[in-house]
C-alpha positions as a Markdown table, in Angstrom:
| # | Residue | x | y | z |
|---|---|---|---|---|
| 1 | Unk | -55.0 | -80.2 | -50.4 |
| 2 | Unk | -57.4 | -77.6 | -49.1 |
| 3 | Unk | -55.3 | -77.2 | -46.0 |
| 4 | Unk | -52.2 | -76.5 | -48.1 |
| 5 | Unk | -54.0 | -73.9 | -50.2 |
| 6 | Unk | -55.1 | -72.1 | -47.1 |
| 7 | Unk | -51.5 | -72.1 | -45.8 |
| 8 | Unk | -50.2 | -70.8 | -49.2 |
| 9 | Unk | -52.8 | -68.0 | -49.2 |
| 10 | Unk | -51.8 | -67.0 | -45.7 |
| 11 | Unk | -48.2 | -67.0 | -46.5 |
| 12 | Unk | -48.8 | -64.9 | -49.6 |
| 13 | Unk | -50.9 | -62.4 | -47.7 |
| 14 | Unk | -48.1 | -62.2 | -45.1 |
| 15 | Unk | -45.5 | -61.5 | -47.7 |
| 16 | Unk | -47.6 | -58.8 | -49.3 |
| 17 | Unk | -48.2 | -57.2 | -45.9 |
| 18 | Unk | -44.5 | -57.3 | -45.2 |
| 19 | Unk | -43.7 | -55.7 | -48.6 |
| 20 | Unk | -46.2 | -52.9 | -47.9 |
| 21 | Unk | -44.7 | -52.4 | -44.4 |
| 22 | Unk | -41.2 | -52.3 | -45.9 |
| 23 | Unk | -42.3 | -49.9 | -48.7 |
| 24 | Unk | -43.9 | -47.7 | -46.1 |
| 25 | Unk | -40.8 | -47.7 | -43.9 |
| 26 | Unk | -38.6 | -47.0 | -46.9 |
| 27 | Unk | -40.8 | -44.1 | -47.9 |
| 28 | Unk | -40.8 | -42.8 | -44.4 |
| 29 | Unk | -37.0 | -43.0 | -44.2 |
| 30 | Unk | -36.6 | -41.2 | -47.5 |
| 31 | Unk | -39.2 | -38.6 | -46.6 |
| 32 | Unk | -37.5 | -38.0 | -43.2 |
| 33 | Unk | -34.1 | -37.6 | -44.9 |
| 34 | Unk | -35.6 | -35.1 | -47.4 |
| 35 | Unk | -37.2 | -33.1 | -44.6 |
| 36 | Unk | -34.1 | -33.2 | -42.6 |
| 37 | Unk | -32.0 | -32.0 | -45.5 |
| 38 | Unk | -34.4 | -29.2 | -46.3 |
| 39 | Unk | -34.5 | -28.1 | -42.6 |
| 40 | Unk | -30.7 | -28.1 | -42.5 |
| 41 | Unk | -30.5 | -26.0 | -45.7 |
| 42 | Unk | -33.0 | -23.5 | -44.3 |
| 43 | Unk | -31.1 | -23.4 | -41.0 |
| 44 | Unk | -27.8 | -22.9 | -42.8 |
| 45 | Unk | -29.3 | -20.1 | -44.9 |
| 46 | Unk | -30.7 | -18.4 | -41.8 |
| 47 | Unk | -27.3 | -18.7 | -40.1 |
| 48 | Unk | -25.5 | -17.4 | -43.1 |
| 49 | Unk | -27.9 | -14.5 | -43.4 |
| 50 | Unk | -27.5 | -13.8 | -39.7 |
| 51 | Unk | -23.7 | -14.0 | -40.0 |
| 52 | Unk | -23.7 | -11.7 | -43.1 |
| 53 | Unk | -25.9 | -9.2 | -41.2 |
| 54 | Unk | -23.6 | -9.4 | -38.2 |
| 55 | Unk | -20.5 | -8.9 | -40.4 |
| 56 | Unk | -22.2 | -5.9 | -42.2 |
| 57 | Unk | -22.9 | -4.1 | -38.9 |
| 58 | Unk | -20.8 | -0.9 | -38.4 |
| 59 | Unk | -19.0 | -0.7 | -35.1 |
| 60 | Unk | -16.2 | 1.6 | -36.3 |
| 61 | Unk | -16.2 | 5.3 | -35.5 |
| 62 | Unk | -15.4 | 7.8 | -38.3 |
| 63 | Unk | -12.1 | 9.7 | -38.5 |
| 64 | Unk | -12.1 | 13.5 | -38.8 |
| 65 | Unk | -9.3 | 15.8 | -39.8 |
| 66 | Unk | -9.3 | 19.6 | -39.7 |
| 67 | Unk | -8.2 | 20.9 | -43.1 |
| 68 | Unk | -5.4 | 23.4 | -43.3 |
| 69 | Unk | -6.1 | 26.8 | -44.8 |
| 70 | Unk | -4.5 | 28.2 | -48.0 |
| 71 | Unk | -1.6 | 29.3 | -45.7 |
| 72 | Unk | -0.6 | 25.7 | -45.4 |
| 73 | Unk | -1.2 | 25.8 | -41.7 |
| 74 | Unk | -4.1 | 26.2 | -39.2 |
| 75 | Unk | -4.2 | 30.0 | -39.6 |
| 76 | Unk | -7.6 | 31.6 | -40.2 |
| 77 | Unk | -8.7 | 35.0 | -41.2 |
| 78 | Unk | -12.0 | 36.6 | -40.1 |
| 79 | Unk | -13.8 | 35.2 | -43.2 |
| 80 | Unk | -11.9 | 31.9 | -43.6 |
| 81 | Unk | -14.3 | 28.9 | -43.7 |
| 82 | Unk | -13.7 | 26.0 | -41.3 |
| 83 | Unk | -13.6 | 22.7 | -43.2 |
| 84 | Unk | -13.0 | 19.1 | -42.3 |
| 85 | Unk | -12.1 | 15.9 | -44.0 |
| 86 | Unk | -14.1 | 12.9 | -42.7 |
| 87 | Unk | -13.2 | 9.2 | -43.4 |
| 88 | Unk | -16.2 | 6.8 | -42.9 |
| 89 | Unk | -16.3 | 3.6 | -44.9 |
| 90 | Unk | -19.4 | 1.9 | -43.5 |
| 91 | Unk | -22.7 | 3.5 | -42.7 |
| 92 | Unk | -21.9 | 7.1 | -43.8 |
| 93 | Unk | -21.5 | 10.3 | -41.9 |
| 94 | Unk | -24.4 | 11.7 | -39.9 |
| 95 | Unk | -22.9 | 14.9 | -38.4 |
| 96 | Unk | -19.6 | 16.7 | -37.5 |
| 97 | Unk | -19.4 | 19.0 | -34.5 |
| 98 | Unk | -16.8 | 21.6 | -33.5 |
| 99 | Unk | -16.1 | 24.3 | -31.0 |
| 100 | Unk | -13.5 | 27.1 | -30.8 |
| 101 | Unk | -12.3 | 28.4 | -27.4 |
| 102 | Unk | -15.2 | 28.6 | -25.0 |
| 103 | Unk | -17.9 | 28.9 | -27.5 |
| 104 | Unk | -20.5 | 26.1 | -27.6 |
| 105 | Unk | -20.3 | 23.2 | -30.1 |
| 106 | Unk | -21.6 | 23.9 | -33.6 |
| 107 | Unk | -22.8 | 21.4 | -36.3 |
| 108 | Unk | -20.4 | 21.8 | -39.2 |
| 109 | Unk | -21.8 | 22.5 | -42.7 |
| 110 | Unk | -18.6 | 23.7 | -44.3 |
| 111 | Unk | -19.6 | 27.3 | -44.4 |
| 112 | Unk | -18.9 | 28.5 | -40.8 |
| 113 | Unk | -16.2 | 31.1 | -40.2 |
| 114 | Unk | -14.4 | 32.0 | -37.0 |
| 115 | Unk | -16.6 | 33.7 | -34.3 |
| 116 | Unk | -16.5 | 37.4 | -34.8 |
| 117 | Unk | -16.1 | 38.0 | -31.0 |
| 118 | Unk | -12.6 | 36.4 | -31.0 |
| 119 | Unk | -9.6 | 38.6 | -30.9 |
| 120 | Unk | -6.4 | 38.1 | -32.8 |
| 121 | Unk | -4.5 | 35.2 | -31.3 |
| 122 | Unk | -4.1 | 31.4 | -30.7 |
| 123 | Unk | -7.0 | 29.2 | -29.7 |
| 124 | Unk | -7.9 | 25.5 | -29.4 |
| 125 | Unk | -10.4 | 23.8 | -31.7 |
| 126 | Unk | -12.2 | 20.6 | -30.6 |
| 127 | Unk | -14.2 | 18.5 | -33.0 |
| 128 | Unk | -15.6 | 15.0 | -33.7 |
| 129 | Unk | -17.9 | 13.1 | -36.1 |
| 130 | Unk | -20.8 | 10.7 | -35.6 |
| 131 | Unk | -21.8 | 8.1 | -38.3 |
| 132 | Unk | -25.3 | 6.9 | -39.2 |
| 133 | Unk | -25.0 | 3.9 | -36.8 |
| 134 | Unk | -24.3 | 6.3 | -33.9 |
| 135 | Unk | -20.6 | 5.6 | -33.6 |
| 136 | Unk | -18.9 | 8.7 | -32.3 |
| 137 | Unk | -15.2 | 9.2 | -32.5 |
| 138 | Unk | -13.1 | 10.6 | -29.6 |
| 139 | Unk | -12.9 | 14.3 | -29.5 |
| 140 | Unk | -9.9 | 15.6 | -31.4 |
| 141 | Unk | -8.1 | 18.9 | -30.9 |
| 142 | Unk | -5.8 | 21.3 | -32.9 |
| 143 | Unk | -4.2 | 24.6 | -32.0 |
| 144 | Unk | -5.3 | 27.3 | -34.5 |
| 145 | Unk | -4.4 | 31.0 | -35.0 |
| 146 | Unk | -6.9 | 33.7 | -35.8 |
| 147 | Unk | -5.2 | 36.5 | -37.8 |
| 148 | Unk | -7.2 | 39.8 | -37.7 |
| 149 | Unk | -4.3 | 42.1 | -38.1 |
| 150 | Unk | -3.0 | 43.7 | -41.3 |
| 151 | Unk | 0.6 | 43.9 | -42.3 |
| 152 | Unk | 3.1 | 46.1 | -40.5 |
| 153 | Unk | 4.3 | 49.1 | -42.4 |
| 154 | Unk | 7.4 | 51.1 | -41.5 |
| 155 | Unk | 10.0 | 53.4 | -43.0 |
| 156 | Unk | 13.7 | 53.4 | -42.9 |
| 157 | Unk | 16.3 | 56.1 | -43.9 |
| 158 | Unk | 19.9 | 55.7 | -44.7 |
| 159 | Unk | 20.9 | 58.8 | -42.7 |
| 160 | Unk | 19.8 | 60.4 | -39.5 |
| 161 | Unk | 17.6 | 63.6 | -39.7 |
| 162 | Unk | 19.4 | 66.9 | -39.7 |
| 163 | Unk | 16.7 | 68.4 | -37.5 |
| 164 | Unk | 13.0 | 68.3 | -36.6 |
| 165 | Unk | 10.5 | 71.0 | -37.5 |
| 166 | Unk | 7.3 | 70.7 | -35.5 |
| 167 | Unk | 8.0 | 67.1 | -34.8 |
| 168 | Unk | 8.7 | 66.3 | -38.5 |
| 169 | Unk | 12.2 | 65.0 | -39.4 |
| 170 | Unk | 14.2 | 66.9 | -41.9 |
| 171 | Unk | 16.7 | 64.9 | -44.1 |
| 172 | Unk | 19.3 | 65.9 | -46.6 |
| 173 | Unk | 18.5 | 66.0 | -50.2 |
| 174 | Unk | 20.4 | 62.7 | -51.0 |
| 175 | Unk | 18.5 | 60.7 | -48.4 |
| 176 | Unk | 17.4 | 57.2 | -49.4 |
| 177 | Unk | 13.8 | 56.2 | -48.3 |
| 178 | Unk | 12.6 | 52.7 | -48.1 |
| 179 | Unk | 9.1 | 51.5 | -47.1 |
| 180 | Unk | 9.1 | 48.1 | -45.3 |
| 181 | Unk | 6.0 | 45.8 | -45.2 |
| 182 | Unk | 5.8 | 42.6 | -43.2 |
| 183 | Unk | 3.3 | 40.2 | -41.6 |
| 184 | Unk | 4.0 | 38.0 | -38.6 |
| 185 | Unk | 1.8 | 35.1 | -39.7 |
| 186 | Unk | 0.9 | 35.2 | -43.4 |
| 187 | Unk | 2.1 | 36.7 | -46.7 |
| 188 | Unk | 1.4 | 40.2 | -47.9 |
| 189 | Unk | -0.9 | 40.2 | -50.9 |
| 190 | Unk | -1.2 | 43.8 | -52.0 |
| 191 | Unk | 0.4 | 47.2 | -51.4 |
| 192 | Unk | -0.9 | 50.5 | -52.7 |
| 193 | Unk | 0.7 | 53.9 | -51.9 |
| 194 | Unk | 0.4 | 57.6 | -52.8 |
| 195 | Unk | 3.0 | 60.4 | -52.6 |
| 196 | Unk | 1.6 | 63.8 | -51.6 |
| 197 | Unk | -2.0 | 62.7 | -52.3 |
| 198 | Unk | -1.2 | 61.8 | -55.9 |
| 199 | Unk | -2.6 | 58.9 | -57.8 |
| 200 | Unk | -2.7 | 55.4 | -56.3 |
| 201 | Unk | 0.4 | 53.3 | -57.2 |
| 202 | Unk | 0.2 | 49.5 | -56.8 |
| 203 | Unk | 3.6 | 48.3 | -55.9 |
| 204 | Unk | 5.1 | 45.2 | -57.6 |
| 205 | Unk | 7.2 | 44.7 | -54.6 |
| 206 | Unk | 5.3 | 43.5 | -51.5 |
| 207 | Unk | 7.9 | 43.6 | -48.8 |
| 208 | Unk | 10.2 | 46.6 | -49.6 |
| 209 | Unk | 9.5 | 49.7 | -51.7 |
| 210 | Unk | 12.5 | 52.0 | -52.5 |
| 211 | Unk | 11.1 | 55.6 | -53.0 |
| 212 | Unk | 14.5 | 57.3 | -53.5 |
| 213 | Unk | 14.3 | 57.8 | -57.3 |
| 214 | Unk | 10.7 | 58.9 | -57.2 |
| 215 | Unk | 11.4 | 61.5 | -54.5 |
| 216 | Unk | 14.3 | 63.1 | -56.5 |
| 217 | Unk | 11.9 | 64.7 | -59.0 |
| 218 | Unk | 9.7 | 66.3 | -56.4 |
| 219 | Unk | 9.8 | 70.0 | -55.9 |
| 220 | Unk | 7.9 | 69.9 | -52.6 |
| 221 | Unk | 9.9 | 70.2 | -49.4 |
| 222 | Unk | 7.3 | 68.2 | -47.4 |
| 223 | Unk | 6.8 | 64.6 | -48.4 |
| 224 | Unk | 3.7 | 62.6 | -47.3 |
| 225 | Unk | 3.6 | 58.9 | -48.2 |
| 226 | Unk | 0.3 | 57.0 | -47.5 |
| 227 | Unk | 0.7 | 53.2 | -47.6 |
| 228 | Unk | -2.2 | 50.7 | -47.6 |
| 229 | Unk | -1.2 | 47.0 | -47.3 |
| 230 | Unk | -3.3 | 43.8 | -47.4 |
| 231 | Unk | -2.5 | 40.3 | -46.3 |
| 232 | Unk | -3.9 | 37.1 | -47.8 |
| 233 | Unk | -7.0 | 37.3 | -45.6 |
| 234 | Unk | -7.5 | 41.0 | -46.8 |
| 235 | Unk | -6.7 | 42.3 | -43.3 |
| 236 | Unk | -5.8 | 45.9 | -44.1 |
| 237 | Unk | -3.4 | 48.3 | -42.5 |
| 238 | Unk | -2.7 | 52.0 | -43.3 |
| 239 | Unk | 0.4 | 54.1 | -42.5 |
| 240 | Unk | 1.2 | 57.7 | -43.2 |
| 241 | Unk | 4.9 | 58.6 | -43.4 |
| 242 | Unk | 5.7 | 62.3 | -43.3 |
| 243 | Unk | 9.1 | 64.0 | -43.5 |
| 244 | Unk | 10.9 | 66.9 | -45.1 |
| 245 | Unk | 13.8 | 67.1 | -47.5 |
| 246 | Unk | 16.2 | 70.0 | -47.3 |
| 247 | Unk | 16.6 | 71.4 | -50.8 |
């Protein structure tokens, strides 16, 4: 009886030990799974953040376009500002640079005008932009024209002069006189003229002024017409037209 009791106690202790070992193992397994899941979630989060950061990086250069002037073309006057349109959808624009002819590159601020040392004529403009990530677009070029000349003013008569007196042409009394104004590159904006140093008259017509009727009422034999013309850039030209009418 005593021997059986000892065996039962040993068996009971063994079972209790096995239960404890099993419980420990079970706890270890669940704990390991939990830690593994947490580690995976953290790794996934880091990878996602890393991928997001990679996807958000800016590898694309900006796009710069030279804006046309109010002429509808790349024609500039001496005081016309040089402006650009820049497309940048990621990190933002850092700087835009440009150069005209052989002048050095300048950083654009939207207020620069054509270099004063340039003469009237055609030139090449080179330009590019850089974004805040340092991406630089390839240099772009456009042909531009610098207009520093005022309109051309000339006169036309419907008949040939009868004679010349001291180099001044003499026309018959019924002569028709027309003043012609033109500009090779841009439009004429304003024309003002005087007859025999009289008051300034601003013409409503900007390309052709017929003076025939105005001259009929003049008693003076010598006629002097002073014409001042302006283009859209306020380039000015002056012309004096002198002739005689035989009364």
